[in-house]
C-alpha positions, -999 to 999 in steps of 0.1 A, spaced: 100 112 -403 99 84 -391 68 94 -371 49 91 -407 55 55 -408 26 33 -414 -2 63 -407 -30 69 -432 -17 101 -446 -29 134 -467 -12 152 -490 -13 186 -496 1 212 -518 -3 249 -530 19 266 -555 28 305 -552 47 328 -575 72 344 -551 93 376 -562 129 369 -556 161 391 -558 193 382 -570 221 394 -549 252 396 -564 230 417 -600 199 431 -568 175 424 -599 139 408 -592 129 377 -608 99 359 -601 101 319 -595 73 296 -590 73 274 -556 48 247 -541 38 242 -500 43 206 -499 25 187 -461 14 161 -450 -23 156 -421 -32 125 -405 -58 115 -380 -32 94 -362 -9 130 -354 -30 138 -322 -30 172 -318 -7 181 -345 -24 198 -370 -4 195 -402 38 191 -411 56 206 -434 76 187 -456 90 214 -474 90 244 -499 106 239 -530 110 257 -565 86 242 -599 105 254 -634 68 265 -641 35 262 -629 22 231 -651 7 199 -634 34 179 -650 60 193 -634 44 201 -603 38 163 -597 76 156 -603 84 181 -577 62 167 -553 73 131 -557 108 139 -555 105 159 -523 83 129 -511 113 98 -522 
């Protein structure tokens, strides 16, 4: 992540509800996940950099903000 140090960054995120199948029970459940990436005009030819796709307890904005903050730290 050193390539981001000192650069102007724009944070992007998008939430999705994904189905997940538990291996042991073979039951399908739905989970909220947030994809988080950054862009910068200083990246050159790279469009964006995916930081991660993290689970979120709910789609509520406070929970999403906490997930994003935790990943960025």
